[in-house]
LOMAR-545876 format. One record per residue: residue in one letter; y, x negated, z of N, C-alpha, C, CB in turn; residue number from 1. Coordinates in nm, 2 decimals. Glycine has a CB too. Layout:
a  Y  X  Z  Y  X  Z  Y  X  Z  Y  X  Z  NUM .
...
This chain:
l  -0.12  -0.07  0.01  0.00  0.00  0.00  0.13  -0.07  -0.01  0.01  0.08  0.10  1 .
n  0.23  -0.03  -0.08  0.35  -0.13  -0.07  0.46  0.00  -0.05  0.37  -0.24  -0.23  2 .
p  0.57  -0.07  0.01  0.67  0.05  0.05  0.80  0.10  -0.07  0.76  -0.02  0.17  3 .
t  0.82  0.20  -0.07  0.92  0.22  -0.18  0.98  0.31  -0.11  0.87  0.28  -0.32  4 .
g  1.09  0.37  -0.20  1.19  0.46  -0.14  1.26  0.47  -0.04  1.14  0.55  -0.13  5 .
g  1.27  0.57  0.05  1.33  0.54  0.16  1.28  0.45  0.26  1.34  0.64  0.21  6 .
l  1.17  0.42  0.27  1.10  0.28  0.37  1.19  0.15  0.30  0.89  0.25  0.35  7 .
l  1.19  0.14  0.19  1.29  0.02  0.13  1.43  0.01  0.19  1.32  0.04  -0.02  8 .
a  1.48  0.15  0.23  1.62  0.16  0.28  1.63  0.12  0.41  1.67  0.28  0.27  9 .
l  1.52  0.14  0.49  1.53  0.10  0.65  1.61  -0.03  0.68  1.38  0.07  0.71  10 .
p  1.56  -0.12  0.61  1.64  -0.23  0.67  1.77  -0.25  0.66  1.61  -0.33  0.65  11 .
s  1.82  -0.15  0.60  1.94  -0.15  0.56  2.07  -0.10  0.68  1.92  -0.08  0.44  12 .
f  1.99  -0.07  0.78  2.06  0.00  0.88  2.01  -0.08  1.02  2.03  0.16  0.87  13 .
r  2.12  -0.08  1.12  2.10  -0.16  1.24  2.01  -0.05  1.32  2.25  -0.20  1.31  14 .
w  1.90  -0.03  1.33  1.83  0.08  1.41  1.85  -0.03  1.57  1.64  0.12  1.34  15 .
r  1.85  0.07  1.69  1.82  0.01  1.82  1.69  -0.01  1.85  1.88  0.07  1.92  16 .
a  1.59  0.05  1.77  1.45  0.04  1.75  1.38  0.14  1.66  1.38  0.04  1.88  17 .
i  1.27  0.09  1.62  1.18  0.16  1.53  1.04  0.20  1.61  1.15  0.07  1.39  18 .
y  1.02  0.31  1.63  0.88  0.35  1.69  0.78  0.43  1.58  0.92  0.45  1.83  19 .
s  0.69  0.37  1.57  0.58  0.44  1.45  0.43  0.44  1.52  0.57  0.33  1.29  20 .
t  0.37  0.59  1.48  0.24  0.60  1.52  0.15  0.58  1.40  0.22  0.73  1.58  21 .
n  0.22  0.52  1.30  0.13  0.46  1.19  0.10  0.33  1.20  0.19  0.47  1.06  22 .
f  -0.03  0.35  1.15  -0.13  0.17  1.14  -0.08  0.11  1.03  -0.32  0.17  1.10  23 .
d  -0.03  0.16  0.90  -0.02  0.06  0.79  0.08  -0.05  0.83  0.01  0.13  0.66  24 .
l  0.11  -0.13  0.72  0.21  -0.22  0.73  0.34  -0.22  0.63  0.14  -0.34  0.71  25 .
l  0.37  -0.07  0.65  0.45  -0.05  0.53  0.61  -0.09  0.60  0.44  0.13  0.47  26 .
v  0.64  -0.07  0.68  0.77  -0.10  0.77  0.79  -0.25  0.75  0.74  -0.05  0.93  27 .
e  0.67  -0.31  0.79  0.71  -0.48  0.79  0.70  -0.53  0.66  0.63  -0.57  0.89  28 .
g  0.65  -0.46  0.56  0.68  -0.49  0.40  0.80  -0.48  0.35  0.61  -0.40  0.32  29 .
a  0.87  -0.37  0.41  0.99  -0.33  0.37  1.10  -0.44  0.41  1.02  -0.19  0.43  30 .
y  1.09  -0.48  0.54  1.15  -0.57  0.61  1.14  -0.72  0.55  1.11  -0.55  0.75  31 .
a  1.02  -0.75  0.49  0.98  -0.89  0.46  1.07  -0.87  0.31  0.79  -0.93  0.45  32 .
r  1.05  -0.77  0.23  1.10  -0.76  0.11  1.25  -0.77  0.10  1.06  -0.66  0.06  33 .
a  1.33  -0.73  0.18  1.47  -0.75  0.20  1.50  -0.89  0.31  1.54  -0.61  0.26  34 .
e  1.40  -0.97  0.32  1.41  -1.09  0.39  1.51  -1.05  0.52  1.46  -1.22  0.29  35 .
i  1.44  -0.98  0.60  1.52  -0.97  0.74  1.40  -0.97  0.85  1.61  -0.81  0.75  36 .
p  1.45  -1.04  0.94  1.34  -1.08  1.04  1.28  -0.93  1.12  1.42  -1.19  1.17  37 .
l  1.18  -0.91  1.15  1.11  -0.82  1.22  1.01  -0.86  1.32  1.05  -0.75  1.14  38 .
r  1.08  -0.82  1.45  0.96  -0.84  1.56  0.88  -0.72  1.57  1.02  -0.87  1.69  39 .
v  0.73  -0.76  1.56  0.64  -0.62  1.58  0.57  -0.62  1.72  0.50  -0.61  1.47  40 .
v  0.58  -0.52  1.79  0.49  -0.51  1.90  0.41  -0.38  1.88  0.57  -0.51  2.03  41 .
r  0.25  -0.46  1.90  0.16  -0.35  1.87  0.09  -0.31  1.99  0.06  -0.38  1.75  42 .
s  0.12  -0.40  2.09  0.04  -0.37  2.24  0.11  -0.46  2.35  -0.15  -0.42  2.24  43 .
n  0.09  -0.44  2.46  0.16  -0.52  2.57  0.14  -0.68  2.53  0.09  -0.47  2.72  44 .
y  0.00  -0.73  2.47  -0.01  -0.86  2.43  0.11  -0.92  2.36  -0.12  -0.87  2.36  45 .
d  0.18  -0.85  2.26  0.27  -0.88  2.19  0.41  -0.90  2.25  0.26  -0.80  2.10  46 .
l  0.41  -0.86  2.40  0.54  -0.87  2.44  0.57  -1.01  2.48  0.56  -0.79  2.54  47 .
s  0.67  -1.08  2.47  0.74  -1.19  2.50  0.86  -1.20  2.60  0.77  -1.23  2.40  48 .
r  0.87  -1.30  2.67  0.99  -1.32  2.75  1.09  -1.38  2.67  0.97  -1.40  2.87  49 .
g  1.24  -1.33  2.74  1.35  -1.41  2.68  1.41  -1.29  2.57  1.29  -1.57  2.60  50 .
a  1.54  -1.33  2.51  1.59  -1.23  2.43  1.55  -1.25  2.30  1.72  -1.23  2.44  51 .
v  1.53  -1.14  2.20  1.53  -1.16  2.07  1.60  -1.09  1.99  1.43  -1.15  2.03  52 .
r  1.64  -1.11  1.92  1.78  -1.07  1.80  1.71  -1.00  1.69  1.87  -1.22  1.73  53 .
a  1.61  -1.03  1.67  1.55  -0.96  1.55  1.51  -0.79  1.59  1.40  -1.04  1.51  54 .
p  1.54  -0.69  1.47  1.48  -0.58  1.48  1.35  -0.56  1.55  1.48  -0.55  1.37  55 .
v  1.33  -0.46  1.62  1.18  -0.45  1.67  1.13  -0.30  1.63  1.18  -0.47  1.85  56 .
l  0.95  -0.35  1.58  0.91  -0.22  1.56  0.81  -0.20  1.66  0.87  -0.19  1.42  57 .
y  0.81  -0.10  1.72  0.69  -0.07  1.81  0.56  0.04  1.75  0.76  -0.01  1.94  58 .
k  0.45  -0.01  1.73  0.36  0.04  1.69  0.28  0.10  1.81  0.30  -0.04  1.62  59 .
i  0.31  0.25  1.84  0.23  0.29  1.96  0.09  0.34  1.97  0.29  0.40  2.01  60 .
h  0.06  0.36  1.85  -0.08  0.39  1.81  -0.16  0.27  1.76  -0.09  0.48  1.70  61 .
g  -0.10  0.15  1.77  -0.18  0.04  1.70  -0.16  -0.01  1.59  -0.29  0.07  1.68  62 .
c  -0.21  -0.08  1.53  -0.22  -0.15  1.39  -0.33  -0.16  1.36  -0.18  -0.27  1.38  63 .
v  -0.35  -0.16  1.19  -0.47  -0.19  1.14  -0.53  -0.35  1.14  -0.46  -0.14  1.01  64 .
q  -0.41  -0.44  1.18  -0.48  -0.55  1.21  -0.52  -0.58  1.34  -0.41  -0.64  1.18  65 .
q  -0.51  -0.52  1.43  -0.55  -0.54  1.55  -0.65  -0.40  1.61  -0.43  -0.57  1.62  66 .
d  -0.78  -0.43  1.66  -0.88  -0.33  1.68  -1.00  -0.41  1.76  -0.92  -0.26  1.52  67 .
v  -1.06  -0.32  1.87  -1.17  -0.38  1.94  -1.26  -0.43  1.84  -1.23  -0.29  2.05  68 .
a  -1.27  -0.35  1.73  -1.41  -0.36  1.62  -1.39  -0.50  1.57  -1.41  -0.24  1.47  69 .
d  -1.25  -0.58  1.59  -1.25  -0.71  1.52  -1.24  -0.81  1.64  -1.13  -0.72  1.41  70 .
g  -1.24  -0.77  1.75  -1.23  -0.87  1.87  -1.11  -0.85  1.93  -1.25  -1.01  1.84  71 .
h  -1.02  -0.75  1.91  -0.89  -0.77  2.00  -0.91  -0.67  2.12  -0.75  -0.74  1.92  72 .
n  -0.81  -0.70  2.20  -0.84  -0.61  2.32  -0.79  -0.49  2.31  -0.78  -0.67  2.44  73 .
s  -0.66  -0.48  2.21  -0.63  -0.34  2.20  -0.72  -0.29  2.10  -0.48  -0.31  2.17  74 .
r  -0.69  -0.13  2.07  -0.75  -0.07  1.99  -0.64  0.04  1.89  -0.85  0.00  2.07  75 .
m  -0.67  0.09  1.77  -0.59  0.17  1.72  -0.64  0.32  1.78  -0.61  0.14  1.56  76 .
v  -0.52  0.43  1.78  -0.56  0.56  1.84  -0.62  0.63  1.70  -0.41  0.64  1.92  77 .
l  -0.74  0.67  1.70  -0.80  0.75  1.62  -0.86  0.87  1.65  -0.87  0.70  1.56  78 .
t  -0.88  0.87  1.79  -0.93  1.01  1.79  -0.87  1.05  1.95  -1.14  1.03  1.76  79 .
e  -0.88  1.18  1.98  -0.84  1.21  2.11  -0.89  1.16  2.22  -0.84  1.32  2.14  80 .
a  -1.00  1.12  2.22  -1.05  1.03  2.34  -0.97  0.88  2.34  -1.22  1.01  2.34  81 .
d  -0.92  0.83  2.23  -0.84  0.70  2.24  -0.71  0.72  2.32  -0.81  0.64  2.09  82 .
y  -0.66  0.83  2.33  -0.53  0.85  2.39  -0.58  0.80  2.53  -0.48  1.02  2.38  83 .
d  -0.67  0.83  2.62  -0.71  0.79  2.74  -0.68  0.63  2.75  -0.86  0.84  2.74  84 .
d  -0.73  0.54  2.63  -0.77  0.41  2.65  -0.61  0.35  2.61  -0.92  0.35  2.56  85 .
v  -0.55  0.41  2.56  -0.42  0.35  2.51  -0.33  0.32  2.62  -0.34  0.44  2.41  86 .
q  -0.33  0.39  2.73  -0.24  0.38  2.85  -0.26  0.18  2.90  -0.32  0.52  3.00  87 .
s  -0.37  0.16  2.88  -0.40  0.01  2.93  -0.33  -0.08  2.87  -0.52  -0.03  2.92  88 .
f  -0.30  -0.07  2.76  -0.24  -0.17  2.64  -0.10  -0.13  2.58  -0.34  -0.17  2.52  89 .
r  -0.08  -0.01  2.63  0.06  0.00  2.55  0.16  0.08  2.65  0.04  0.09  2.39  90 .
q  0.15  0.07  2.80  0.21  0.15  2.89  0.37  0.09  2.87  0.12  0.13  3.06  91 .
v  0.38  -0.04  2.86  0.52  -0.09  2.81  0.58  -0.04  2.69  0.51  -0.22  2.79  92 .
l  0.50  -0.01  2.62  0.57  0.04  2.46  0.61  0.17  2.50  0.47  0.05  2.31  93 .
l  0.54  0.24  2.56  0.55  0.41  2.59  0.68  0.40  2.68  0.39  0.49  2.70  94 .
n  0.69  0.30  2.77  0.80  0.32  2.88  0.95  0.28  2.80  0.76  0.20  3.02  95 .
s  0.90  0.20  2.71  1.04  0.14  2.63  1.09  0.28  2.54  0.98  -0.01  2.51  96 .
l  0.99  0.36  2.48  1.04  0.46  2.41  1.07  0.58  2.49  0.94  0.49  2.30  97 .
a  1.04  0.59  2.60  1.08  0.69  2.70  1.25  0.69  2.74  0.99  0.65  2.84  98 .
q  1.25  0.54  2.78  1.39  0.50  2.79  1.50  0.51  2.69  1.39  0.38  2.82  99 .
a  1.45  0.46  2.58  1.53  0.47  2.46  1.56  0.61  2.40  1.46  0.39  2.37  100 .
m  1.48  0.72  2.43  1.51  0.85  2.39  1.60  0.92  2.50  1.37  0.92  2.37  101 .
a  1.58  0.85  2.60  1.69  0.92  2.73  1.82  0.87  2.70  1.65  0.86  2.90  102 .
t  1.84  0.76  2.66  1.97  0.68  2.64  2.03  0.67  2.51  1.96  0.56  2.69  103 .
a  1.98  0.73  2.41  2.03  0.72  2.26  1.99  0.83  2.19  1.97  0.58  2.17  104 .
d  2.05  0.85  2.08  1.98  0.95  1.99  1.86  0.92  1.93  2.05  0.99  1.89  105 .
t  1.76  1.00  1.93  1.63  0.98  1.86  1.59  1.08  1.76  1.53  0.99  1.96  106 .
v  1.60  1.02  1.61  1.55  1.07  1.51  1.37  1.08  1.49  1.62  1.00  1.41  107 .
v  1.31  1.20  1.50  1.19  1.18  1.46  1.16  1.23  1.32  1.10  1.24  1.55  108 .
v  1.06  1.16  1.23  1.08  1.19  1.12  0.92  1.21  1.07  1.18  1.08  1.05  109 .
g  0.88  1.29  1.01  0.78  1.32  0.93  0.65  1.37  1.01  0.74  1.18  0.85  110 .
q  0.69  1.41  1.15  0.58  1.50  1.22  0.66  1.61  1.29  0.48  1.41  1.33  111 .
s  0.57  1.72  1.35  0.59  1.80  1.39  0.57  1.80  1.54  0.55  1.87  1.34  112 .
l  0.58  1.70  1.64  0.56  1.65  1.75  0.40  1.72  1.78  0.69  1.68  1.86  113 .
s  0.34  1.69  1.70  0.19  1.69  1.72  0.13  1.59  1.80  0.12  1.68  1.61  114 .
d  0.20  1.48  1.80  0.15  1.38  1.89  0.19  1.42  2.02  0.20  1.24  1.86  115 .
r  0.10  1.40  2.10  0.08  1.46  2.26  0.20  1.36  2.32  -0.12  1.44  2.34  116 .
h  0.19  1.23  2.33  0.29  1.14  2.40  0.44  1.16  2.34  0.23  0.97  2.37  117 .
l  0.44  1.21  2.21  0.59  1.22  2.16  0.64  1.36  2.20  0.60  1.20  1.99  118 .
r  0.54  1.43  2.20  0.58  1.60  2.22  0.63  1.62  2.39  0.40  1.72  2.18  119 .
d  0.56  1.54  2.48  0.60  1.53  2.61  0.71  1.47  2.64  0.51  1.48  2.67  120 .
l  0.74  1.35  2.56  0.86  1.27  2.59  0.99  1.33  2.53  0.84  1.14  2.54  121 .
a  0.97  1.40  2.41  1.09  1.48  2.37  1.13  1.61  2.45  1.07  1.52  2.24  122 .
k  1.04  1.69  2.49  1.06  1.78  2.60  1.10  1.73  2.71  0.95  1.83  2.64  123 .
e  1.10  1.63  2.79  1.13  1.56  2.91  1.26  1.49  2.89  1.03  1.46  2.96  124 .
v  1.31  1.44  2.77  1.43  1.39  2.73  1.52  1.52  2.73  1.43  1.32  2.60  125 .
a  1.46  1.62  2.67  1.56  1.77  2.64  1.60  1.80  2.77  1.47  1.91  2.58  126 .
r  1.50  1.78  2.88  1.52  1.85  3.02  1.62  1.73  3.08  1.36  1.87  3.13  127 .
l  1.61  1.63  3.08  1.69  1.51  3.15  1.84  1.53  3.10  1.64  1.35  3.10  128 .
r  1.85  1.58  2.98  2.00  1.61  2.91  2.05  1.72  2.97  2.00  1.65  2.74  129 .
t  2.00  1.81  3.04  2.04  1.91  3.10  2.10  1.84  3.23  1.93  2.03  3.12  130 .
e  2.07  1.75  3.27  2.10  1.68  3.41  2.19  1.56  3.40  1.97  1.64  3.49  131 .
g  2.25  1.54  3.27  2.36  1.43  3.24  2.29  1.32  3.16  2.45  1.37  3.38  132 .
a  2.14  1.34  3.11  2.14  1.20  3.04  2.19  1.23  2.88  1.98  1.14  3.05  133 .
p  2.22  1.10  2.83  2.29  1.12  2.68  2.21  1.14  2.56  2.35  1.01  2.63  134 .
g  2.08  1.11  2.62  1.98  1.11  2.47  1.97  1.26  2.40  1.79  1.06  2.52  135 .
r  1.95  1.24  2.30  1.95  1.36  2.23  1.83  1.35  2.12  2.10  1.39  2.16  136 .
v  1.76  1.46  2.09  1.63  1.44  2.01  1.65  1.51  1.88  1.50  1.50  2.09  137 .
f  1.64  1.49  1.76  1.65  1.54  1.62  1.51  1.52  1.56  1.75  1.46  1.54  138 .
m  1.47  1.65  1.50  1.37  1.64  1.42  1.38  1.64  1.30  1.29  1.70  1.44  139 .
l  1.32  1.60  1.18  1.33  1.59  1.05  1.17  1.65  0.98  1.37  1.43  1.02  140 .
l  1.16  1.74  0.95  1.06  1.79  0.91  1.04  1.83  0.77  1.04  1.87  0.98  141 .
f  0.91  1.76  0.71  0.89  1.78  0.54  0.87  1.93  0.52  0.74  1.70  0.48  142 .
d  0.79  2.00  0.60  0.76  2.12  0.59  0.84  2.21  0.67  0.63  2.13  0.62  143 .
y  0.96  2.25  0.66  1.05  2.32  0.77  1.00  2.46  0.77  1.22  2.32  0.74  144 .
n  0.99  2.49  0.90  0.98  2.62  0.93  1.06  2.68  1.03  0.86  2.65  0.97  145 .
e  1.11  2.81  1.00  1.23  2.86  1.08  1.17  2.88  1.22  1.30  2.99  1.02  146 .
d  1.05  2.94  1.24  0.99  2.99  1.37  0.96  2.86  1.46  0.86  3.08  1.35  147 .
q  0.93  2.75  1.38  0.89  2.63  1.48  1.05  2.56  1.52  0.78  2.51  1.38  148 .
a  1.14  2.57  1.43  1.24  2.53  1.47  1.30  2.60  1.58  1.30  2.52  1.38  149 .
n  1.30  2.72  1.57  1.38  2.82  1.72  1.27  2.79  1.81  1.40  3.02  1.70  150 .
l  1.14  2.73  1.80  1.06  2.73  1.93  1.10  2.59  1.99  0.88  2.74  1.89  151 .
l  1.12  2.51  1.92  1.18  2.34  1.96  1.31  2.33  2.01  1.18  2.23  1.84  152 .
s  1.39  2.44  1.94  1.52  2.45  2.00  1.54  2.51  2.14  1.58  2.53  1.92  153 .
r  1.44  2.56  2.19  1.45  2.62  2.31  1.44  2.50  2.43  1.32  2.74  2.32  154 .
h  1.37  2.39  2.36  1.33  2.29  2.43  1.47  2.16  2.42  1.19  2.26  2.35  155 .
g  1.57  2.23  2.36  1.68  2.12  2.32  1.67  2.04  2.23  1.70  2.04  2.40  156 .
i  1.58  2.04  2.13  1.55  1.97  2.02  1.60  2.02  1.90  1.43  1.96  2.01  157 .
e  1.67  1.96  1.81  1.74  2.01  1.69  1.66  1.97  1.57  1.89  1.96  1.68  158 .
c  1.62  2.09  1.50  1.53  2.04  1.38  1.62  2.08  1.26  1.37  2.11  1.38  159 .
h  1.57  1.99  1.14  1.62  1.99  1.00  1.53  1.98  0.90  1.70  1.91  0.98  160 .
g  1.51  2.04  0.79  1.43  1.99  0.71  1.46  1.90  0.61  1.37  2.08  0.67  161 .
g  1.37  1.82  0.57  1.40  1.69  0.48  1.31  1.60  0.48  1.52  1.62  0.50  162 .
s  1.36  1.48  0.39  1.28  1.36  0.37  1.29  1.22  0.44  1.29  1.33  0.25  163 .
l  1.23  1.13  0.45  1.29  1.02  0.47  1.39  0.95  0.37  1.19  0.93  0.50  164 .
e  1.36  1.00  0.25  1.46  0.96  0.15  1.58  1.02  0.13  1.41  0.95  0.04  165 .
e  1.59  1.16  0.19  1.71  1.22  0.20  1.78  1.18  0.33  1.68  1.36  0.19  166 .
f  1.71  1.13  0.42  1.79  1.09  0.54  1.85  0.95  0.50  1.69  1.08  0.68  167 .
t  1.77  0.86  0.46  1.86  0.75  0.44  1.95  0.75  0.35  1.79  0.64  0.41  168 .
h  1.92  0.84  0.24  2.05  0.87  0.13  2.16  0.91  0.22  2.02  1.01  0.02  169 .
a  2.17  0.99  0.28  2.29  1.06  0.35  2.33  0.95  0.47  2.24  1.22  0.43  170 .
l  2.24  0.87  0.51  2.31  0.77  0.62  2.40  0.64  0.55  2.17  0.70  0.73  171 .
g  2.32  0.64  0.42  2.40  0.55  0.34  2.55  0.60  0.29  2.31  0.51  0.21  172 .
a  2.55  0.72  0.26  2.66  0.77  0.20  2.78  0.78  0.32  2.62  0.93  0.13  173 .
v  2.73  0.80  0.45  2.82  0.81  0.56  2.88  0.69  0.60  2.76  0.86  0.68  174 .
s  2.79  0.58  0.62  2.85  0.46  0.66  2.81  0.35  0.54  2.78  0.41  0.81  175 .
p  2.85  0.34  0.44  2.81  0.24  0.32  2.84  0.12  0.35  2.87  0.27  0.20  176 .
r  2.96  0.07  0.43  2.97  -0.05  0.50  2.87  -0.11  0.57  3.05  -0.04  0.56  177 .
k  2.85  -0.03  0.67  2.74  -0.10  0.77  2.59  -0.11  0.69  2.73  0.02  0.93  178 .
a  2.58  -0.02  0.61  2.45  -0.03  0.55  2.42  -0.17  0.47  2.43  0.09  0.45  179 .
s  2.53  -0.19  0.37  2.55  -0.29  0.32  2.57  -0.42  0.38  2.63  -0.26  0.26  180 .
s  2.63  -0.43  0.47  2.64  -0.57  0.57  2.52  -0.59  0.61  2.73  -0.57  0.71  181 .
a  2.44  -0.51  0.67  2.30  -0.55  0.72  2.21  -0.63  0.65  2.23  -0.44  0.73  182 .
l  2.22  -0.59  0.49  2.14  -0.68  0.40  2.22  -0.80  0.35  2.10  -0.61  0.28  183 .
a  2.35  -0.84  0.39  2.45  -0.93  0.32  2.38  -1.06  0.35  2.61  -0.93  0.38  184 .
h  2.31  -1.10  0.43  2.26  -1.22  0.46  2.14  -1.25  0.40  2.26  -1.24  0.57  185 .
s  2.05  -1.14  0.33  1.95  -1.18  0.28  1.96  -1.21  0.10  1.85  -1.07  0.32  186 .
s  1.87  -1.29  0.08  1.88  -1.33  -0.07  1.79  -1.25  -0.17  1.85  -1.47  -0.07  187 .
s  1.80  -1.12  -0.16  1.71  -1.02  -0.24  1.71  -1.05  -0.37  1.76  -0.87  -0.23  188 .
s  1.61  -1.05  -0.46  1.59  -1.06  -0.61  1.68  -0.98  -0.66  1.45  -1.03  -0.66  189 .
p  1.73  -1.02  -0.81  1.80  -0.95  -0.91  1.76  -0.82  -0.91  1.78  -1.01  -1.03  190 .
r  1.61  -0.79  -0.91  1.59  -0.67  -0.92  1.58  -0.57  -0.82  1.51  -0.67  -0.97  191 .
e  1.61  -0.61  -0.71  1.66  -0.53  -0.60  1.76  -0.42  -0.60  1.69  -0.61  -0.50  192 .
l  1.76  -0.32  -0.61  1.83  -0.20  -0.60  1.94  -0.19  -0.48  1.73  -0.11  -0.58  193 .
p  2.07  -0.14  -0.49  2.15  -0.14  -0.40  2.11  -0.01  -0.31  2.29  -0.15  -0.45  194 .
t  2.18  -0.04  -0.16  2.10  0.06  -0.06  2.12  0.20  -0.10  2.15  0.05  0.08  195 .
a  2.23  0.24  -0.16  2.26  0.36  -0.21  2.15  0.39  -0.29  2.39  0.37  -0.27  196 .
l  2.08  0.35  -0.40  1.99  0.37  -0.49  1.84  0.39  -0.44  2.00  0.26  -0.59  197 .
l  1.81  0.29  -0.32  1.68  0.27  -0.29  1.60  0.40  -0.25  1.67  0.18  -0.20  198 .
s  1.68  0.49  -0.19  1.62  0.61  -0.15  1.61  0.72  -0.26  1.68  0.66  -0.03  199 .
s  1.70  0.71  -0.40  1.67  0.81  -0.46  1.63  0.78  -0.60  1.77  0.89  -0.44  200 .
t  1.56  0.66  -0.60  1.52  0.58  -0.73  1.38  0.57  -0.72  1.58  0.44  -0.75  201 .
i  1.30  0.64  -0.84  1.14  0.61  -0.82  1.10  0.47  -0.91  1.04  0.76  -0.89  202 .
d  1.04  0.39  -0.81  0.98  0.26  -0.88  0.86  0.31  -0.93  0.94  0.14  -0.79  203 .
v  0.87  0.27  -1.12  0.77  0.32  -1.17  0.64  0.22  -1.15  0.81  0.35  -1.29  204 .
g  0.66  0.08  -1.07  0.56  0.02  -1.05  0.48  0.10  -0.94  0.60  -0.10  -1.02  205 .
h  0.51  0.22  -0.87  0.41  0.29  -0.76  0.41  0.41  -0.84  0.46  0.30  -0.59  206 .
v  0.41  0.45  -0.96  0.37  0.55  -1.02  0.26  0.55  -1.14  0.48  0.60  -1.06  207 .
w  0.14  0.63  -1.10  0.04  0.63  -1.22  0.00  0.77  -1.28  -0.08  0.57  -1.18  208 .
v  -0.04  0.76  -1.38  -0.11  0.90  -1.41  -0.22  0.88  -1.49  -0.03  1.01  -1.48  209 .
a  -0.34  0.99  -1.45  -0.46  0.99  -1.50  -0.46  1.05  -1.63  -0.54  1.04  -1.40  210 .
v  -0.50  0.96  -1.73  -0.52  1.05  -1.84  -0.66  1.08  -1.91  -0.43  1.00  -1.94  211 .
């Protein structure tokens, strides 16, 4: 798999942190292509002391590169039973996500809070907001459902329909200077598109048609 579309636009913005439940290496590939350093934390074993200036990607369900089947201490979360085992190796990651969601705006892209940890955290952050916490939670749903949106809004979670491509394109339109400056130090190849076009252009290299 190779990153395309909105994924390629991710490095254009200065995220406080990125949290993913995916196992793949697409986000890492997008940052590598933009030649921007990215620190990846897949479990407690990846944590290190000292300040790190690079953006951080937290993979709270693990990574395809690390699993007990390959001799690693941590595992990928593939089944409901794996949720019980994840606490031992990713407690610091989950605590970091909880703190980030309570103190900053969080945008959840691509899922309807079906993940148990994320759903409970979102509801808890919404509750803390009524007690003065500044964090807000936004949902960006591919398949927008009005009934589901109304249900989540009762918990203080604001929902909108849209894709990652629409989201990054809108961000680039609102703050083009900030988006372009993030990539100013990278030596992208001449074929790399400007940030404003990355999320709205189809790369023919990723498109195939069966005849």
